[in-house]
MDTraj code that builds the backbone (N, CA, C; nanometers):
import mdtraj as md
import numpy as np

residues = "UNK UNK UNK UNK UNK UNK UNK UNK UNK UNK UNK UNK UNK UNK UNK UNK UNK UNK UNK UNK UNK UNK UNK UNK UNK UNK UNK UNK UNK UNK UNK UNK UNK UNK UNK UNK UNK UNK UNK UNK UNK UNK UNK UNK UNK UNK UNK UNK UNK UNK UNK UNK UNK UNK UNK UNK UNK UNK UNK UNK UNK UNK UNK UNK UNK UNK UNK UNK UNK UNK UNK UNK UNK UNK UNK UNK UNK UNK UNK UNK UNK UNK UNK UNK UNK UNK UNK UNK UNK UNK UNK UNK UNK UNK UNK UNK UNK UNK UNK UNK UNK UNK UNK UNK UNK UNK UNK UNK UNK UNK UNK UNK UNK UNK UNK UNK UNK UNK UNK UNK UNK UNK UNK UNK UNK UNK UNK UNK UNK UNK UNK UNK UNK UNK UNK UNK UNK UNK UNK UNK UNK UNK UNK UNK UNK UNK UNK UNK UNK UNK UNK UNK UNK UNK UNK UNK UNK UNK UNK UNK UNK UNK UNK UNK UNK UNK UNK UNK UNK UNK UNK UNK UNK UNK UNK UNK UNK UNK UNK UNK UNK UNK UNK UNK UNK UNK UNK UNK UNK UNK UNK UNK UNK UNK UNK UNK UNK UNK UNK UNK UNK UNK UNK UNK UNK UNK UNK UNK UNK UNK UNK UNK UNK UNK UNK UNK".split()
xyz = np.array([
    [0.0725, -0.1229, 0.0004],
    [-0.0006, 0.0190, -0.0027],
    [0.0464, 0.1267, 0.0041],
    [0.0421, 0.1896, -0.0928],
    [0.1236, 0.3294, -0.1133],
    [0.0948, 0.4293, 0.0067],
    [0.2017, 0.4902, 0.0918],
    [0.1781, 0.5651, 0.1976],
    [0.1061, 0.7056, 0.1763],
    [0.0205, 0.7646, 0.2134],
    [-0.0087, 0.9094, 0.1774],
    [0.0943, 1.0253, 0.1547],
    [0.0735, 1.1074, 0.0811],
    [0.1414, 1.2256, 0.0674],
    [0.1117, 1.3538, 0.1375],
    [0.1889, 1.3702, 0.2616],
    [0.1067, 1.5110, 0.3226],
    [0.2063, 1.6341, 0.2777],
    [0.0692, 1.7095, 0.2292],
    [0.1406, 1.8588, 0.1869],
    [0.1253, 1.9644, 0.2758],
    [0.2280, 2.0185, 0.3179],
    [0.2010, 2.1381, 0.4289],
    [0.1591, 2.2581, 0.3636],
    [0.0079, 2.2809, 0.3864],
    [-0.0566, 2.3682, 0.3185],
    [-0.0311, 2.5346, 0.3427],
    [0.0319, 2.5571, 0.4600],
    [0.0881, 2.7009, 0.5303],
    [0.1949, 2.7336, 0.4394],
    [0.2741, 2.6492, 0.3629],
    [0.4148, 2.7129, 0.2899],
    [0.3657, 2.7095, 0.1625],
    [0.3914, 2.8399, 0.1057],
    [0.3739, 2.8414, -0.0403],
    [0.4549, 2.7229, -0.0945],
    [0.3615, 2.7036, -0.2226],
    [0.4343, 2.6102, -0.3390],
    [0.5542, 2.6210, -0.4262],
    [0.5417, 2.8093, -0.4661],
    [0.6408, 2.8138, -0.5268],
    [0.7375, 2.9269, -0.4106],
    [0.8670, 2.8984, -0.4061],
    [0.9258, 2.9716, -0.3210],
    [1.0131, 3.0995, -0.3786],
    [0.9547, 3.2038, -0.4139],
    [1.0151, 3.3177, -0.4884],
    [1.1354, 3.3989, -0.4345],
    [1.1360, 3.3473, -0.2878],
    [1.2682, 3.4083, -0.2523],
    [1.3816, 3.3174, -0.3044],
    [1.3759, 3.1949, -0.2943],
    [1.4888, 3.1037, -0.3260],
    [1.4866, 3.1262, -0.4689],
    [1.3917, 3.1442, -0.5241],
    [1.3719, 3.1582, -0.6992],
    [1.4987, 3.2855, -0.7431],
    [1.4775, 3.3901, -0.6766],
    [1.5303, 3.5477, -0.6639],
    [1.6758, 3.4931, -0.6277],
    [1.6912, 3.4280, -0.5255],
    [1.8265, 3.4163, -0.4611],
    [1.9289, 3.2823, -0.5823],
    [1.8224, 3.1905, -0.6290],
    [1.9196, 3.1052, -0.7102],
    [1.9599, 3.1990, -0.8730],
    [1.8459, 3.3166, -0.9284],
    [1.8951, 3.3893, -1.0065],
    [2.0223, 3.5106, -0.9610],
    [2.0174, 3.5710, -0.8710],
    [2.0941, 3.6326, -0.8250],
    [2.2581, 3.5729, -0.8175],
    [2.2698, 3.4414, -0.7698],
    [2.3851, 3.3760, -0.8244],
    [2.4381, 3.3187, -0.9096],
    [2.3152, 3.2874, -1.0256],
    [2.3931, 3.2510, -1.1789],
    [2.4249, 3.3772, -1.2344],
    [2.3503, 3.5166, -1.2104],
    [2.3944, 3.6041, -1.2860],
    [2.5563, 3.6649, -1.1948],
    [2.5670, 3.6526, -1.0854],
    [2.7022, 3.6793, -1.0532],
    [2.8115, 3.5732, -1.1221],
    [2.7695, 3.4442, -1.0847],
    [2.8799, 3.3447, -1.1746],
    [2.8877, 3.3856, -1.3155],
    [2.7888, 3.4256, -1.3613],
    [2.7907, 3.4112, -1.5254],
    [2.9274, 3.5658, -1.5654],
    [2.8633, 3.6388, -1.4684],
    [2.9689, 3.7853, -1.5210],
    [3.1022, 3.7295, -1.4662],
    [3.1540, 3.6713, -1.3607],
    [3.3036, 3.6037, -1.3538],
    [3.3377, 3.4830, -1.4433],
    [3.2653, 3.4511, -1.4984],
    [3.3119, 3.3281, -1.5852],
    [3.2891, 3.4178, -1.7473],
    [3.2189, 3.4902, -1.7712],
    [3.2417, 3.5882, -1.8925],
    [3.3594, 3.6578, -1.8735],
    [3.3957, 3.7611, -1.7835],
    [3.5250, 3.8134, -1.7536],
    [3.6838, 3.7128, -1.7719],
    [3.6292, 3.5982, -1.7243],
    [3.7648, 3.5305, -1.7362],
    [3.7635, 3.4539, -1.8993],
    [3.6593, 3.4192, -1.9459],
    [3.6640, 3.4214, -2.0857],
    [3.7159, 3.5217, -2.1727],
    [3.6747, 3.6578, -2.1560],
    [3.7251, 3.7612, -2.2142],
    [3.8939, 3.7624, -2.1791],
    [3.9262, 3.7762, -2.0864],
    [4.0812, 3.7614, -2.0780],
    [4.1369, 3.6467, -2.1446],
    [4.0672, 3.5197, -2.1501],
    [4.1425, 3.3904, -2.2348],
    [4.1182, 3.4440, -2.3622],
    [4.0219, 3.4778, -2.4149],
    [4.0280, 3.5225, -2.5599],
    [4.1218, 3.6222, -2.6203],
    [4.1438, 3.7296, -2.5355],
    [4.2336, 3.7947, -2.5290],
    [4.4079, 3.7728, -2.5433],
    [4.4093, 3.6487, -2.4615],
    [4.5120, 3.6069, -2.4714],
    [4.5692, 3.5407, -2.5731],
    [4.4604, 3.4839, -2.6662],
    [4.4699, 3.3893, -2.7749],
    [4.4384, 3.4495, -2.9119],
    [4.4407, 3.5852, -2.8846],
    [4.4468, 3.6682, -3.0040],
    [4.5683, 3.7453, -3.0297],
    [4.6045, 3.7882, -3.1343],
    [4.7262, 3.8953, -3.1838],
    [4.7431, 3.9837, -3.2649],
    [4.7912, 4.0840, -3.2327],
    [4.8299, 4.1987, -3.3505],
    [4.8643, 4.1438, -3.4712],
    [4.9793, 4.0621, -3.4619],
    [5.0893, 4.0231, -3.5859],
    [4.9611, 3.9267, -3.6569],
    [5.0287, 3.9204, -3.7811],
    [4.9471, 3.8684, -3.8899],
    [5.0234, 3.7177, -3.8926],
    [4.8954, 3.5906, -3.8920],
    [4.9484, 3.4514, -3.8778],
    [4.9819, 3.4038, -3.7317],
    [4.9356, 3.5103, -3.6131],
    [4.9641, 3.4607, -3.5015],
    [4.8293, 3.4418, -3.4267],
    [4.8058, 3.3590, -3.3271],
    [4.7463, 3.3767, -3.2480],
    [4.6132, 3.2863, -3.3209],
    [4.4635, 3.2912, -3.2740],
    [4.3547, 3.2200, -3.3255],
    [4.3088, 3.2902, -3.4395],
    [4.2793, 3.2352, -3.5316],
    [4.2104, 3.2952, -3.6467],
    [4.0694, 3.3325, -3.6220],
    [3.9956, 3.4217, -3.7266],
    [3.8602, 3.4791, -3.6739],
    [3.7892, 3.3524, -3.6793],
    [3.7821, 3.2651, -3.7335],
    [3.6880, 3.1591, -3.7532],
    [3.6965, 3.0607, -3.6022],
    [3.8215, 3.0214, -3.5715],
    [3.8107, 2.9619, -3.4417],
    [3.7766, 3.0411, -3.3338],
    [3.8101, 3.1859, -3.3398],
    [3.7947, 3.2743, -3.2401],
    [3.6306, 3.2513, -3.2269],
    [3.5409, 3.2831, -3.3377],
    [3.4011, 3.2674, -3.3455],
    [3.3654, 3.1255, -3.2682],
    [3.4275, 3.0246, -3.2831],
    [3.3798, 2.8966, -3.2606],
    [3.4100, 2.8864, -3.0993],
    [3.5007, 2.9649, -3.0638],
    [3.5516, 2.9295, -2.9249],
    [3.4380, 3.0250, -2.8336],
    [3.4240, 3.1390, -2.8826],
    [3.2985, 3.2376, -2.7891],
    [3.1897, 3.1610, -2.8225],
    [3.1295, 3.1102, -2.9232],
    [2.9948, 3.0361, -2.9088],
    [3.0194, 2.9457, -2.8252],
    [3.1070, 2.8494, -2.7804],
    [3.1205, 2.7432, -2.6854],
    [3.1429, 2.8038, -2.5831],
    [3.1978, 2.8847, -2.5425],
    [3.2320, 2.9659, -2.4126],
    [3.1140, 3.0099, -2.3568],
    [2.9988, 3.0933, -2.4407],
    [2.8736, 3.1125, -2.3985],
    [2.7810, 3.0260, -2.3594],
    [2.7959, 2.9145, -2.4422],
    [2.7084, 2.8131, -2.4028],
    [2.7262, 2.7497, -2.3045],
    [2.8875, 2.7222, -2.2478],
    [2.8874, 2.6850, -2.1343],
    [2.8601, 2.7557, -1.9986],
    [2.9181, 2.8604, -2.0593],
    [2.8730, 2.9631, -1.9172],
    [2.6990, 2.9792, -1.9119],
    [2.6614, 2.9553, -2.0207],
    [2.4834, 2.9330, -2.0211],
    [2.4412, 2.8383, -1.9302],
    [2.4889, 2.7141, -1.9264],
    [2.4530, 2.5902, -1.8701],
    [2.4902, 2.5905, -1.7302],
    [2.6249, 2.6513, -1.7381],
    [2.6977, 2.6050, -1.6071],
    [2.6077, 2.7088, -1.4820],
    [2.5802, 2.8746, -1.5317],
    [2.5457, 2.9341, -1.4396],
    [2.4107, 2.9030, -1.3973],
    [2.3363, 2.8524, -1.4799],
    [2.1690, 2.8232, -1.4341],
    [2.1635, 2.7172, -1.3795],
    [2.2585, 2.6252, -1.4289],
    [2.2634, 2.4872, -1.3232],
    [2.2930, 2.5179, -1.1685],
    [2.4284, 2.5788, -1.1665],
    [2.4134, 2.6329, -1.0418],
    [2.3305, 2.6957, -0.9620],
    [2.2563, 2.7718, -1.0214],
    [2.1200, 2.8968, -0.9640],
    [2.0072, 2.7798, -0.9402],
    [1.9899, 2.7024, -1.0267],
    [1.8790, 2.6196, -1.0119],
    [1.9142, 2.5239, -0.8463],
    [2.0582, 2.5038, -0.8618],
    [2.0909, 2.3714, -0.7265],
    [2.1140, 2.4724, -0.6046],
    [2.1178, 2.5911, -0.6383],
    [2.0885, 2.6942, -0.5035],
    [1.9697, 2.6909, -0.4668],
    [1.8727, 2.7310, -0.5481],
    [1.7350, 2.7645, -0.5430],
    [1.6426, 2.6223, -0.4747],
    [1.7100, 2.4847, -0.5381],
    [1.6692, 2.3785, -0.4620],
    [1.6820, 2.3297, -0.3356],
    [1.8406, 2.3931, -0.3019],
    [1.8654, 2.3869, -0.1946],
    [1.8104, 2.4845, -0.0710],
    [1.7458, 2.5763, -0.1063],
    [1.7251, 2.6869, -0.0297],
    [1.5737, 2.7057, -0.0122],
    [1.4844, 2.6245, -0.1000],
    [1.3829, 2.6306, -0.1338],
    [1.2903, 2.5079, 0.0146],
    [1.1995, 2.6055, 0.0775],
    [1.1279, 2.5252, 0.1820],
    [1.0575, 2.3805, 0.1665],
    [1.0945, 2.2853, 0.1836],
    [1.0079, 2.1654, 0.1336],
    [0.8598, 2.1626, 0.2033],
    [0.7688, 2.1280, 0.1143],
    [0.6077, 2.1230, 0.1624],
    [0.5879, 1.9960, 0.1430],
    [0.6601, 1.8802, 0.1027],
    [0.5849, 1.6987, 0.1312],
    [0.7015, 1.6584, 0.1690],
    [0.6911, 1.5732, 0.2184],
    [0.7853, 1.4527, 0.2831],
    [0.7948, 1.3661, 0.1789],
    [0.7317, 1.3763, 0.0496],
    [0.7636, 1.2559, -0.0591],
    [0.9047, 1.2924, -0.1223],
    [0.9852, 1.2277, -0.1001],
    [1.1211, 1.2225, -0.1947],
    [1.0898, 1.2799, -0.3612],
    [1.0322, 1.2019, -0.4449],
    [0.9553, 1.2322, -0.5340],
    [0.9062, 1.3535, -0.5926],
    [0.8142, 1.4272, -0.4776],
    [0.7343, 1.5267, -0.4878],
    [0.8822, 1.6435, -0.4664],
    [0.9304, 1.6070, -0.3752],
    [1.0448, 1.7104, -0.3521],
    [1.1433, 1.7041, -0.4610],
    [1.1762, 1.6037, -0.5272],
    [1.2660, 1.6336, -0.6402],
    [1.1973, 1.7140, -0.7604],
    [1.0668, 1.6936, -0.7852],
    [0.9795, 1.7740, -0.9118],
    [0.9895, 1.8818, -0.8927],
    [0.9550, 1.9377, -0.7372],
    [0.9519, 2.1082, -0.7027],
    [1.0873, 2.1383, -0.6958],
    [1.1652, 2.0850, -0.6482],
    [1.3098, 2.1524, -0.6969],
    [1.3542, 2.1399, -0.8557],
    [1.3017, 2.0703, -0.9148],
    [1.3654, 2.0766, -1.0518],
    [1.2359, 2.1855, -1.1364],
    [1.1263, 2.1841, -1.0498],
    [1.0374, 2.3379, -1.1002],
    [1.1012, 2.4844, -1.1026],
    [1.1360, 2.4655, -0.9451],
    [1.1778, 2.5808, -0.9042],
    [1.3480, 2.6461, -0.9753],
    [1.4125, 2.5401, -1.0141],
    [1.5141, 2.5393, -1.1283],
    [1.5060, 2.5989, -1.2578],
    [1.3871, 2.5352, -1.3243],
    [1.3024, 2.5959, -1.4347],
    [1.2781, 2.7026, -1.4396],
    [1.1840, 2.7677, -1.2688],
    [1.1818, 2.9087, -1.2728],
    [1.3011, 2.9905, -1.2773],
    [1.3985, 2.9606, -1.2289],
    [1.5325, 3.0149, -1.2336],
    [1.5806, 3.0496, -1.3381],
    [1.5696, 2.9730, -1.4712],
    [1.6446, 2.9792, -1.5837],
    [1.5221, 3.0710, -1.6616],
    [1.3839, 3.0819, -1.6163],
    [1.3126, 3.1281, -1.6719],
    [1.3146, 3.2847, -1.6499],
    [1.3283, 3.3060, -1.5017],
    [1.3385, 3.4482, -1.4831],
    [1.4945, 3.4836, -1.5091],
    [1.5874, 3.4185, -1.5135],
    [1.7048, 3.5054, -1.5753],
    [1.7079, 3.5329, -1.7175],
    [1.6351, 3.4173, -1.8019],
    [1.6599, 3.4583, -1.9208],
    [1.5182, 3.5734, -1.9412],
    [1.4578, 3.6120, -1.9157],
    [1.3692, 3.6950, -1.9108],
    [1.4403, 3.8401, -1.8877],
    [1.5218, 3.8522, -1.7776],
    [1.5751, 3.9588, -1.7511],
    [1.7069, 3.9788, -1.8146],
    [1.7396, 3.8926, -1.8429],
    [1.8737, 3.9284, -1.9515],
    [1.8283, 3.9873, -2.0553],
    [1.7189, 3.8963, -2.1285],
    [1.6699, 3.9664, -2.2720],
    [1.6006, 4.1198, -2.2252],
    [1.5652, 4.1551, -2.1369],
    [1.5070, 4.2628, -2.1278],
    [1.6355, 4.3591, -2.1110],
    [1.7313, 4.3362, -2.0550],
    [1.8553, 4.4543, -2.0543],
    [1.9075, 4.4365, -2.1867],
    [1.9081, 4.3247, -2.2289],
    [1.9920, 4.3477, -2.3864],
    [1.9275, 4.4176, -2.4594],
    [1.7806, 4.3915, -2.4688],
    [1.6654, 4.4706, -2.5651],
    [1.7121, 4.6146, -2.5104],
    [1.7109, 4.6509, -2.3853],
    [1.7036, 4.8124, -2.3449],
    [1.8436, 4.8368, -2.3973],
    [1.9541, 4.7760, -2.3706],
    [2.0783, 4.8243, -2.4251],
    [2.0998, 4.8329, -2.5654],
    [2.0444, 4.7949, -2.6764],
    [2.0330, 4.7719, -2.7896],
    [1.9788, 4.8913, -2.8300],
    [1.8505, 4.9389, -2.7331],
    [1.7536, 5.0364, -2.8192],
    [1.8025, 5.1619, -2.7445],
    [1.8916, 5.1471, -2.6391],
    [1.9568, 5.2813, -2.6356],
    [2.0835, 5.3431, -2.6771],
    [2.1373, 5.1992, -2.7669],
    [2.2529, 5.2542, -2.8237],
    [2.2192, 5.2927, -2.9805],
    [2.1017, 5.2374, -2.9824],
    [2.0549, 5.2693, -3.1523],
    [1.9690, 5.4202, -3.1600],
    [1.8932, 5.4733, -3.0113],
    [1.8428, 5.5688, -3.0026],
    [1.9578, 5.6750, -3.0369],
    [2.0962, 5.6751, -2.9308],
    [2.1846, 5.7459, -2.9364],
    [2.2408, 5.7779, -3.0739],
    [2.2495, 5.6512, -3.1377],
    [2.3225, 5.6581, -3.2546],
    [2.2219, 5.7317, -3.3737],
    [2.1048, 5.7038, -3.3653],
    [2.0157, 5.7727, -3.4294],
    [2.0198, 5.9267, -3.4335],
    [2.0240, 5.9408, -3.2750],
    [2.0420, 6.1170, -3.2460],
    [2.1493, 6.1793, -3.2793],
    [2.2978, 6.1095, -3.2562],
    [2.4110, 6.1296, -3.3486],
    [2.3927, 6.1882, -3.4737],
    [2.3550, 6.0905, -3.5750],
    [2.3219, 6.1116, -3.7006],
    [2.2487, 6.2360, -3.7281],
    [2.1498, 6.2287, -3.6533],
    [2.0403, 6.3636, -3.6773],
    [2.1025, 6.4627, -3.6337],
    [2.2060, 6.4747, -3.5482],
    [2.2684, 6.5999, -3.5291],
    [2.3606, 6.6338, -3.6293],
    [2.4188, 6.5281, -3.6661],
    [2.5504, 6.5499, -3.7770],
    [2.4614, 6.6213, -3.9167],
    [2.3477, 6.5754, -3.9425],
    [2.2817, 6.5733, -4.0536],
    [2.2252, 6.7506, -4.0526],
    [2.1963, 6.7594, -3.9222],
    [2.1514, 6.9147, -3.8822],
    [2.2533, 7.0230, -3.9051],
    [2.3409, 6.9671, -3.8387],
    [2.4641, 7.0513, -3.8540],
    [2.5365, 7.0778, -3.9857],
    [2.5170, 6.9551, -4.0906],
    [2.5822, 6.9890, -4.2351],
    [2.4935, 7.0961, -4.2938],
    [2.3383, 7.0684, -4.2629],
    [2.2432, 7.1397, -4.3337],
    [2.2379, 7.2749, -4.3016],
    [2.2644, 7.2984, -4.1530],
    [2.2749, 7.4265, -4.1264],
    [2.4077, 7.4974, -4.2078],
    [2.5153, 7.4456, -4.1982],
    [2.6603, 7.4679, -4.2260],
    [2.6018, 7.5454, -4.3989],
    [2.5317, 7.3989, -4.4795],
    [2.4983, 7.4290, -4.5973],
    [2.3997, 7.5512, -4.6230],
    [2.3253, 7.6000, -4.5564],
    [2.2376, 7.6466, -4.5567],
    [2.2889, 7.8217, -4.5175],
    [2.3503, 7.7876, -4.4247],
    [2.4222, 7.9288, -4.3997],
    [2.5416, 7.9798, -4.5293],
    [2.5868, 7.8894, -4.6020],
    [2.6830, 7.9392, -4.6703],
    [2.5828, 7.9944, -4.7932],
    [2.4946, 7.8995, -4.8292],
    [2.4181, 7.9456, -4.9517],
    [2.3330, 8.1098, -4.9027],
    [2.2927, 8.1168, -4.7827],
    [2.2165, 8.2022, -4.7717],
    [2.2789, 8.3563, -4.7174],
    [2.4053, 8.3113, -4.6580],
    [2.4578, 8.4282, -4.6431],
    [2.5765, 8.4706, -4.7377],
    [2.5721, 8.5778, -4.7765],
    [2.6676, 8.5984, -4.9200],
    [2.7562, 8.7054, -4.8490],
    [2.7831, 8.7230, -4.7104],
    [2.8429, 8.8062, -4.6679],
    [3.0068, 8.7563, -4.7072],
    [3.0420, 8.6784, -4.6835],
    [3.1963, 8.5762, -4.7125],
    [3.2174, 8.6453, -4.8867],
    [3.1418, 8.5878, -4.9409],
    [3.1419, 8.5913, -5.1197],
    [3.1770, 8.7556, -5.1477],
    [3.0634, 8.8327, -5.0774],
    [3.0630, 8.9822, -5.1061],
    [3.1874, 8.9954, -5.0434],
    [3.2339, 8.9995, -4.9368],
    [3.3719, 9.0406, -4.8921],
    [3.4941, 8.9749, -4.9842],
    [3.5136, 8.8869, -5.0205],
    [3.6053, 8.8490, -5.1030],
    [3.5953, 8.9077, -5.2430],
    [3.4570, 8.9500, -5.3166],
    [3.4665, 9.0208, -5.4431],
    [3.4918, 9.1733, -5.4129],
    [3.4649, 9.2197, -5.2922],
    [3.5120, 9.3638, -5.2353],
    [3.6217, 9.3633, -5.2321],
    [3.7646, 9.2532, -5.1779],
    [3.8661, 9.3032, -5.1830],
    [3.9401, 9.2652, -5.3408],
    [3.8906, 9.1761, -5.4233],
    [3.9629, 9.1396, -5.5481],
    [3.9439, 9.2779, -5.6145],
    [3.7816, 9.3542, -5.5928],
    [3.8026, 9.4928, -5.6554],
    [3.8785, 9.5833, -5.6438],
    [3.9033, 9.6225, -5.5020],
    [3.9962, 9.6735, -5.4219],
    [4.1348, 9.6731, -5.4508],
    [4.1798, 9.5487, -5.4563],
    [4.3340, 9.4862, -5.5058],
    [4.3411, 9.5420, -5.6687],
    [4.2489, 9.5017, -5.7489],
    [4.2547, 9.5839, -5.8736],
    [4.2623, 9.6842, -5.9462],
    [4.1836, 9.7899, -5.8159],
    [4.1368, 9.9030, -5.8595],
    [4.2488, 9.9930, -5.8604],
    [4.2262, 10.0985, -5.9403],
    [4.3639, 10.1916, -6.0067],
    [4.3935, 10.2533, -5.9123],
    [4.5104, 10.3152, -5.8571],
    [4.5130, 10.4413, -5.7895],
    [4.5373, 10.3767, -5.5974],
    [4.5340, 10.2448, -5.6015],
    [4.5084, 10.2178, -5.4517],
    [4.6476, 10.1801, -5.4248],
    [4.6720, 10.1722, -5.3045],
    [4.8071, 10.0846, -5.2570],
    [4.7939, 9.9433, -5.2656],
    [4.8945, 9.8967, -5.3512],
    [4.8895, 9.7606, -5.3861],
    [4.7903, 9.7045, -5.5191],
    [4.7583, 9.8231, -5.5639],
    [4.7179, 9.7921, -5.6850],
    [4.7433, 9.8636, -5.8139],
    [4.7281, 9.8943, -5.9221],
    [4.7465, 9.9599, -6.0299],
    [4.7877, 10.0631, -6.0173],
    [4.8684, 10.1341, -6.0384],
    [4.9005, 10.2703, -6.0245],
    [4.8723, 10.3669, -6.1634],
    [4.8253, 10.3301, -6.2489],
    [4.7851, 10.3868, -6.3760],
    [4.6606, 10.4880, -6.3320],
    [4.6639, 10.5701, -6.4278],
    [4.5232, 10.6704, -6.4032],
    [4.4368, 10.6246, -6.4528],
    [4.4159, 10.5116, -6.5343],
    [4.2841, 10.4176, -6.5892],
    [4.2933, 10.2831, -6.5575],
    [4.1964, 10.2164, -6.5353],
    [4.1468, 10.1080, -6.4512],
    [4.2535, 9.9915, -6.5772],
    [4.3548, 9.9082, -6.5474],
    [4.3653, 9.8025, -6.6384],
    [4.2413, 9.7089, -6.7012],
    [4.2967, 9.7071, -6.8128],
    [4.2010, 9.5920, -6.8910],
    [4.2045, 9.4639, -6.8306],
    [4.0992, 9.3928, -6.7914],
    [4.1283, 9.2579, -6.7102],
    [3.9921, 9.1841, -6.7822],
    [4.0126, 9.0317, -6.7986],
    [3.9201, 8.9684, -6.8587],
    [3.8402, 8.9115, -6.7247],
    [3.7028, 8.8834, -6.7751],
    [3.6456, 8.8037, -6.6732],
    [3.6831, 8.6749, -6.5954],
    [3.7796, 8.6222, -6.7141],
    [3.8326, 8.4777, -6.6664],
    [3.9538, 8.5299, -6.5296],
    [4.0099, 8.6429, -6.5566],
    [4.1261, 8.7294, -6.4726],
    [4.0404, 8.6964, -6.3283],
    [3.9177, 8.8043, -6.3176],
    [3.8884, 8.8518, -6.2169],
    [3.8085, 8.6867, -6.1181],
    [3.7695, 8.6271, -6.1944],
    [3.7476, 8.4826, -6.1594],
    [3.8312, 8.4105, -6.0949],
    [3.9569, 8.3996, -6.1316],
    [4.0620, 8.3402, -6.1183],
    [4.0775, 8.3826, -5.9619],
    [4.1197, 8.5201, -5.9784],
    [4.1557, 8.5746, -5.8650],
    [4.0605, 8.5705, -5.7610],
    [3.9219, 8.6064, -5.7727],
    [3.8533, 8.5647, -5.6504],
    [3.8520, 8.4019, -5.6050],
    [3.8299, 8.3173, -5.6831],
    [3.8816, 8.1739, -5.6671],
    [3.9703, 8.1667, -5.5768],
    [4.0928, 8.2319, -5.6263],
    [4.2380, 8.1996, -5.5253],
    [4.2092, 8.2676, -5.3752],
    [4.1889, 8.3988, -5.3887],
    [4.1435, 8.4375, -5.2701],
    [4.0336, 8.3443, -5.1700],
    [3.9312, 8.3320, -5.2166],
    [3.8106, 8.2373, -5.1734],
    [3.8543, 8.0941, -5.1117],
    [3.9761, 8.0252, -5.1843],
    [4.0107, 7.9006, -5.1313],
    [4.1053, 7.9579, -5.0139],
    [4.1983, 8.0472, -5.0580],
    [4.3107, 8.0465, -4.9332],
    [4.2413, 8.0953, -4.8128],
    [4.1441, 8.1426, -4.8369],
    [4.0248, 8.1809, -4.7154],
    [4.0200, 8.0785, -4.6340],
    [3.9430, 8.0041, -4.6975],
    [3.9120, 7.8328, -4.6521],
    [4.0183, 7.7495, -4.6170],
    [4.1562, 7.7503, -4.6691],
    [4.2332, 7.6790, -4.6156],
    [4.3491, 7.7268, -4.4979],
    [4.3087, 7.8660, -4.4717],
    [4.3927, 7.9515, -4.3742],
    [4.5351, 8.0256, -4.4415],
    [4.5579, 7.9615, -4.5744],
    [4.7158, 7.9936, -4.6444],
    [4.6965, 8.0050, -4.7718],
    [4.7940, 8.0830, -4.8528],
    [4.7736, 8.0891, -4.9894],
    [4.9343, 8.0358, -5.0326],
    [4.9025, 7.9570, -5.1374],
    [5.0367, 7.8707, -5.2170],
    [5.1066, 7.9471, -5.2670],
    [5.2334, 7.9104, -5.2971],
    [5.3491, 7.9951, -5.3317],
    [5.2916, 8.0249, -5.5165],
    [5.2340, 7.9343, -5.5511],
    [5.2018, 7.9511, -5.7172],
    [5.1018, 8.0704, -5.7237],
    [4.9753, 8.0358, -5.6292],
    [4.9012, 8.1215, -5.6374],
    [4.9284, 8.2873, -5.5772],
    [5.0186, 8.3015, -5.5126],
    [5.0945, 8.4340, -5.4856],
    [5.1498, 8.4826, -5.5996],
    [5.2327, 8.4117, -5.6804],
    [5.2927, 8.4391, -5.7783],
    [5.1985, 8.5107, -5.9211],
    [5.0681, 8.4320, -5.9019],
    [4.9639, 8.4508, -5.9917],
    [4.9076, 8.5534, -5.9489],
    [4.8891, 8.6200, -5.8539],
    [4.8264, 8.7319, -5.7925],
    [4.9278, 8.8587, -5.8161],
    [5.0549, 8.8422, -5.8061],
    [5.1480, 8.9427, -5.8345],
    [5.1796, 8.9914, -5.9734],
    [5.1569, 8.8713, -6.0679],
    [5.1706, 8.9104, -6.2007],
    [5.0400, 8.9907, -6.2505],
    [4.9230, 8.9427, -6.1805],
    [4.8132, 8.9960, -6.2355],
    [4.8100, 9.1694, -6.1986],
    [4.8077, 9.1895, -6.0621],
    [4.8104, 9.3153, -5.9995],
    [4.9157, 9.4036, -6.0673],
    [5.0508, 9.3423, -6.1345],
    [5.1262, 9.4256, -6.1644],
    [5.1217, 9.4461, -6.3007],
    [5.0206, 9.3677, -6.3461],
    [5.0197, 9.3877, -6.5201],
    [4.9331, 9.5543, -6.5394],
])
top = md.Topology()
chain = top.add_chain()
for i, resn in enumerate(residues, 1):
    res = top.add_residue(resn, chain, resSeq=i)
    for name in ("N", "CA", "C"):
        top.add_atom(name, md.element.get_by_symbol(name[0]), res)
traj = md.Trajectory(xyz[None], top)
C-alpha cells in the first residue's frame, strides 16, 4: 500500500525568495565566467599576422564559451534554489519534482531579465546613434544653408578683389586708368582668394599669379 503524501498548505508552493536568490547567484557566476572568458580570448589573439587564433576559431571558441557559461550558471542557480527552497512534502519524488520546477523558474526569470536588459541596451544604443546622426545631418544642413543664404563672405572676397585691382590704390595698379582685365582673370583671382581663406593660407604659385595680375 502506497503511503499517503502530506502537503503543508501553510507553505507557498512556489518559493520566490529562493528563486530570486538562485537567479542572483547565476548572474554573479556568469559575470565572473564571462570576464575570465574575455581575458582568455584576448590572450589567444595577436595583432601580428598569422599569429594567434583565426577569426573562425575565435568565433567557435566564443560560441562554445557562451554556451558553457549559460548551462553552468543556470545549473548552479537551480541547485542553489533547490537547496534553499522550503520543502512542503515528505515525498522524495515530490521534492525532486518541485526542486526541478524551481530550477526551471530560475532559468525562466534569468532569461527574461537578461533579454530585457539586452533589448534595453540595444535600444539605447540605437537611439543614441540615431540622435548623433540627426545632429550631424542638422549641422551639415545648417552649414550648407548658412553658406548658401549668407553672401557676406562672398561679397567680402569680391570687394577685396575689386579693391586690389582698383587703379590708384596701395597694392593695386598705379595707372590713371583701370587696366583691362578679362572676366576669367577676375574669376580666377576671386577663386584663389576664396580658397586661400578657406584653407587658411595661400600657396606660392597662387601668390606669384596674383602678383603678376596686379603688376599688369
